N, C-alpha and C positions, 0 to 999 in steps of 0.2 A: 504495499501500499504506500503510495506518495505521502511525503511530509506535506504538513501545513506549511504555507509560506506565510510567515509574520513579519510584518515591517513593522521596525522602531524609529519613530520619529523623535529626534533629539536636538537640544541647543536652543535657538531661537532668538530674537530680539527682544531681550527680556532682563531684567535685572536677575531673573532666578536662572539665568544661564547654567551656572555651575551645577545647581542643584539637579539641572536635567541631566548633565553631563554623568553625575554619579548614578542617578536612576538605571539610564540607558547602559551604563557597563553594568550594574548589578542585574539588570534583566539579561542580559548576553551571556554572564558568565553563569548565571543559576537556570535558564530556561531548559526544558527538556528536549536535548539535540536528537533525540530518537523520534521525537513526535514532529517537531518544529525545524524548520528552516527559516534561519533570521536573515532579513534584509535591513541594513541599516539607512537611513536618511537623515543625513546632518543638516542643521541651518545655522549659519554661520552667525557671526554677532552684527553682520551688516544684512543678514536677510538671504544671502545664498543658498541655495539648495543643491545639495549634493548627495549623490549616490555614494556611501563610504565601504569599502569592501576590506577594511583593515580589523585591528585587534579592538578589545575593550580597553587595554592600557593607554592606547593612543588617545582615546576618548578620555579617560581619566586626567590625562596630562595635558588634555587641550590642544594637542597636535593632530588631530585626527584631519581637520582639513588640508594640512600640508602633504598627506599622502598622496604621491604621484597617481595614482589608480582612481582618484575621486572624478567624478564626472557629473556634469550639471543634470538634474532629474526634475521632472514635475510629475504629479497625480493626474493620472487621465480623469477628466470630468465627466466622462462617458460613462454612463451606468452599465453599459452593455460591454465596456472594457475594463473589467476590474484589476488594474494595475497601474504601474508606474512607466515611465517613458523615458528613458536614457537617451542623452544627446552626446554623442561621440563622435569626435571628428567629421564633424557635419551630418551625422546620419542619425537618426533615431531608431530607437529598438524598444520593442514591448516587453514588459514582464509582469507576468499575473501575478496579483497578491490576494491572499485569503481573508487574512485580517491586520487590522492596524493596532497599533499601541503605540498612541502619543502620551510622552512623557515631557511635554512642554510647560513650564511652571510660570505663573505670573502673565503679564501683558503677552500679547500674539499669540495665545495659547491655551492657557488655562481659563480665559476671559471668554471663551466660547468661539474664538475666531478659527480655531483648527476644527472643531466640531461643526461649525456651519459649512466649512469646506468639505468635511469628509462625507457630511450628509448628503451630498447632491451626486459622489462618486459612485455610491451603490455598494462600498465596501465597508463589512462589518467594522467597528473600532471599538475599543475598551473605553469606556467613559459616558458623561452626561451629554446630552443634547445642547444646542446653542443657550438656549434661553435658560436652563437651570444653570450652566456653568457661568454665565454673564451675572445672574443674580447672586449667585455664591461668591463669586470674584468680588463683586461691588458691595463692601461692607455697608454702606447705607441702605441698599435694596434689601440686603439681607436682613438687616435689623428692621426695617419697616415690615417687611411681609412677616418676620417672626413674631413682632409686637402686635402687629395687628390680630394674629392669631392666638395671642394669649400665652407666647411664650417669654420669659424673663431674659432680657440683655441686661448690658451695663446700662447705666444712666449717661446717655450720649448727646451730642448735637452735630451739625453739619455745617462746613463752611465752604464758600465757591470761591476759587480764584478771582472771580470779578467782583469781590467784594475785599478786595484787600486795602481800599481805600477806607474802609470801616473797620480796620483792624483793631484800633485800640479798643471802640465802642463795644466790638464782638468779644474780645478778651473779658472787657470789665463785665458784661454779661455771663461770658462763662465762668468768671470767677465767683460771680454770685449763685450760679446755679449748680457747679459742681465742685465735687471736694477734692482738693489735693492728696495724692497726687494725681497728674491728669495725663492721660496718654493720648499722644496725636499720632495720627500716622494717614497715608493717602487712603483714598477709596478704593483705589483698584491698583495696588502695587502688591507683592508679595511682601510678608512680613519681615522677612530675616534682615532685610537692608533699610527699612524705611520707619520703623518705631522710635520716637522720643517722648521723653517723658518730662514733664513740668512740674516745678515744685513752688512757682509763683509768676507773678504776672509777668516779668522779663522772660522766663524761661519759655512761658507759654507763647509770648507773641514771637519769639524765635523759631519754636517747633513748629507753630504753624507756617511760618514763612519758607521754612526748609520743606514740609511737606507739599505745599501749595507750588512749589518749583517742580516738584515730580509729577502731581497730578492737578486736574482742574478742582478736584473738591477733597475734603479731607474729613475724617472723624474725629472728633474730639470728645473722648470718654473718661469717667473717671476708673481709676485702677481698681479692680476686683480683688478682694483680699481671701484667699482661701485655696483649696488645693486645686491643682491644675489636673483636670481628668480628660481623657481621649477616649472615643468609641470607634471602631472602624465597622463599616458596613460594606457589603458585596452584594450584587444581584440585581435583578430586573423586578419581575413579579412577584417570584419569591427571594426572600433576602436572607442573609445570614448577619447576625449582628453579634458581635464580640462582647466579651466582656470588658469592663471600663479598665484602664490602666492609668497611673498617675505618673507625671511627670513632677520630678523633684529636683529643682535647682538648688546645687551646693551654696549653701550661706556664706561661705568665706569667699566665694567668687560671683557674687549677685551683683547683674548689671542691668538697671532697667532699661538701658539703651542697648543691650546687646540681646540678641537671639541667640548668642552663641557661648553663653555662659555654661560653664558644666553642669550637666545634670545627668541624673538616671531615670530610668524606667521601671517601675513597679508593675508587675503584669502578673495576675490580675491585681487591682488596686486594694490596697488595705482598707477598705471602706465596710460599712454596714450593709448585709446581702440584702435588705430593703433599699436601700439608695441604689446599690446596682441595679437591681430590677429596674428602677424608675427610669434610671439613666439609659439603660438599654431600651426601653420603652420609649423616652423622649428622641434618642437618637433616630430611632426607626419613624417616628410620626414628623421629624424633621427632615429626614431623606425624602419622606413620600412628599411632604407639602413644598419642598424646594423643586421637586421633579427631577432628583439624582437618580442616576442609575449606573450600572457597573460597578462602580467604587466610591467611597468617599470616606474622610474622617471627620468626626464630629467633635469638636473642643467644647470643653465645658470647665466654670469654676465651678466648685462647691462649697459655697462661701460659710463664713463662721457662724451665720443664721439658719444655716441648714436650707438655704436656697439653693436651687439648681440653676447657673446663669449660662446662658451658651455664648461662647465667645467668638467661633467661627467655623466655617464648614469649609474644608478642602475637599473639591471634586477630583483633585488630581494630587493626592496624598504623597508625602516623600516615601519613595520607593528603594530600600536597600536594605542589606542584611541587617542594619543596626536601626533602620526605622522603628517608630513605635506602630506605623501601620503594619509592617512585617511582623514585629513582635506579636501583636494581638492576635493576627491570624493564624501564629504559630501556637498560641495557647489554644486555639479554637481545634487543633489538629491538622493544620496545613502547613507543610514545611514551604520554603519559598518556592522551590520548583513547581508543587503543587498549585501553590496560590498563583503563579503565573499561568500555570494551562489552565486553573478554573476560570480566570478573568477572560482568558483567550475564547476558552470554548464557549462561556456563558454569553458574552458579545456575538459569537457565530449563530448561537441556538437562538439568542434573541432577534437578531436580523432576519434570521430563517422564519421565525415565527411570525413576524409582523410583515413582511414581504408576500407570504402565503395568505394572507387575510384578504 
């Protein structure tokens, strides 16, 4: 029996470029090579799409685009021609693809742009559709949808770039309505490089200026003190919801403004069993409410008052052997290789089921 040909799309014009490289290399190194033939499509920082035939190490080292065997490539938009078109020496050659695993984080990927493009190709792909991806990526839309439907989020406000002339007035308003410390982040950027914390009026003003230089609007929200809890969800109509895991930041290395503080994962989280059940139920409800499919990681705070506060929804969770998403699914009985296979097969089955209706 022939192998399933799976294309991995990585890189991208995004501040999350390095995260994508790690995910792609991790998938390549752990995919079941007996069942799958991998085809790698890399997108450079400047937006060039290249067929990449090299090793995972070159991807990790970010030297992949220098490989002399890289060739320009496009994905066929024709649903009757499910595959990629390689452009080499002035000639085009077609390469059939059975399923696509895009691991593009942040803008120009996780925000739904890649999902919208792949939707018209007729090729099954792992992940949510355009609308769900965009709504999860934009932190303001996420909070508005969740709040409207009765889910608790942080106390937050929103500010637009065209309101910069009102910065002092806005900051005064936020200081009155929110408690310090206040977290400021661009609405549509990945969190790893863009979060800043303010402890007074001056630092708040500065943090907002930094965030608005990166995006058209920002989220200004209160810091939520409590346990950081994450739940993995995979599937389409039928879902697998993991036990909650806890992210513990090392107290001697804590930095509000760094997502790279040393931390450890506790899987499953050391919390009351009834709370764990409620977290799982909430994760499933949020996943369905936001229209997620394929996979997602739902992040929560369990605060000191015993409230479950939704932090964010990651429609393309970080994927590596050491990532929380993989560790949560390993706790459910799926090793990394099995998890990759499950995500790919579910994407194919879901597409086949919908296309036959």
